[in-house]
N, C-alpha and C positions, 0 to 999 in steps of 0.2 A: 645566862643558858653554858654549858660545857659543849664540845663535839659531837657529841654521845646523841642530845640532846633536840640539837639539827638535824643532824642526821635523819634523827626518827619525825620531828615536825614534818621536814620534809618532806621525807613518803608517806606519811600521810597527805598531806595536801598534794602531792602528785596525788596518792588512787582515788580519794575524794572527785580532783576535776576529768580524770580519767571515763570514773563511771557516771557525769555530769551529764557526758559527751557521749555515752554509749554503755549498750550491757551489753560489753565488750569488758573484759578483765584485763586490762593493757598492765595492767603495771600489779601485777600474782604475785603469791608467794613463790617458784622460784626465780624468777626475775628482782626479787624487792633482798631477798637471802646472797643470789650469786653475786650481783653489785655491792651488794656489802661485806659478803666475805673480803673480797677480790679490793677492793680500793681501799679497807682495814687491814691487812696483811701487805700487800704487795706496794701499793702505791701511797698514802700513807705514811708512816711511824708511828710507832705505839702500839699496835696490835692490837688498836679498841674496839674490833670484834670478839673480845676477849672478856668485853666486861659488859655486855649488854647479851642481854633475857627476853626474848618474845613471846606471847602468851596468846590463846586463840585469835586474838582480831587480827593478829600475823593473816591469816588463813582468809576468804573466802567463806560464806556460809554453805557452801556443794562441797567443798572441801572437806566442812569439818563433820556433814553428814557421813563424804564419804566414809569419813573415819569412822563415826561412830560404826556405820554400819559394817565395817569391817571388823572394827574390835568384837562386835557384839556376835557377830558369825564364827569371831577366831574361840570366842566364852564360851557359844555353845556347842563348837565342836572339840572340847578341850577338859570342859566345865571346872576350867581354873578361871579365877576373875584375874590372874597377874600374867605377866609376858612378856612374849616379844612375839613382833610384827616381824617377820619376816619378810623378804622383797619374791621366795615364794609361794607368799599367799598373797598377795594381789591377784587379780583376777586376771589382767594380761597376760600373767606368768613369766611375763619376761628377766631378763640379770640382771643385775645390779647396775653393772657396767658396759652401756651401748653406744661399744663408739665405732663400733660396724655402721649401724641403725640409728634406728629413731629419729624420732623429731621434735623439734623446736618448737612448729604451730603447735602442737597440740597441749600446751602446760595454757594455750589461750581457750582451750574449747571442754579440754577436759579434767575432771576433780582428783581422776586415778595418777592419772601425767602429775600434775600440779602437786599433789603430794607425796608420793613417787618422786619425784626430782627436786622437793624439800626435805622432807622428814628420812625418805630414806628405807630404811629399816627401826624400826623406834618401840621404844619399851613402851606396855604397859601397864594402869592398873585402876578397878572399877574401886575407889569407896565413896563411901555415904552417897552415892547416886550419883555418880560423879565420874567417869572416864578421867584419866590421869595420865598425860602421855608427856617421856620427854626424849626428849635428844640433844645430841651438839651436832651444828652443821659446818661437816669438812668434809671435801669432797677433794684434796692436793694431796692422796696416795704417790707422788714421786720418788724417787731413788733418792735414798737422806743427803746423799752431795750435792742435789740439786734442789734441795730444799733452802739455805741460803747464801744466795746470791742472785747479784744484781738486776732491778726490773728487766734492764738489757738482755741482759742473758737467759732470763727466762721466756723472754719474747721469740729473741733466736731459737731457745727449743722448741717450745711451742708451732712454729712454723717449720724445724727441720724436722721435725716426729708427723707434724700431720704428715706431711710429703714421703718420708720414709716408710709409713703406716699406710699410708693412701686410700687417708680420711675424704670422703665421697663425701658423708651427710653432714646439716651443718651441725645436732647436737651432736655428735662426733668431733668436732672441731670444737664448740665448748666445751662438750669436756675435757675434752683433752685440754682446753686454758686454764679451769679448775683444777687441772690436775698440778698441775706450775703452780699458777696463782691465786689460788684460796687458802683454808687453814690446812694444815698438817692434824694428823689423828692425834686429838685430848684438846687440842686450842678449838677455836670458834666458839659464835653465836649460840647461846642455851635455845633453845623451847621448853619452856612450862606449858602445854596446855592443859585445860578441865572443861571437859565437852559435858552436859549435865543429860543427863540419859530417859 
């Protein structure tokens, strides 16, 4: 069993144990995606996150229901069975990067926030009675000169940025960490979901 398989099996086991304890999604999609991305992009060598692909099992049934409803609404509005679901299409209408506000705790109770903070904007297509979703998990939008620096320097940059930008919300701080520790554009784990209509 290679490192990717061990990570995926451990994640599934932890998720199952959390569900046994309570009807509370402790290790939900954003938590798993964030941890996976940071560990394999910035902590362990090899960028193994770029070799991973996740399907609909990565998400809770309430997340998949939310995605299905939103895509169906977009198809109804546009008349097109293929398109992009953008941040502006989310019911909450908030922007893509919520560094000054936002919440961390809402991902434990709100399917919209779980989807927004995992898939964000995503492409969709309806084929043979299924919604097919494609996306890549990458939240690292740090300047290019900050991409390939040692982990200790990244952490110092995160701390300095949080202080300089006066980030007070927990989500803003987590998002700042993702900006520097996560996968850059064009990298990251892939999502290929198939949701039955």
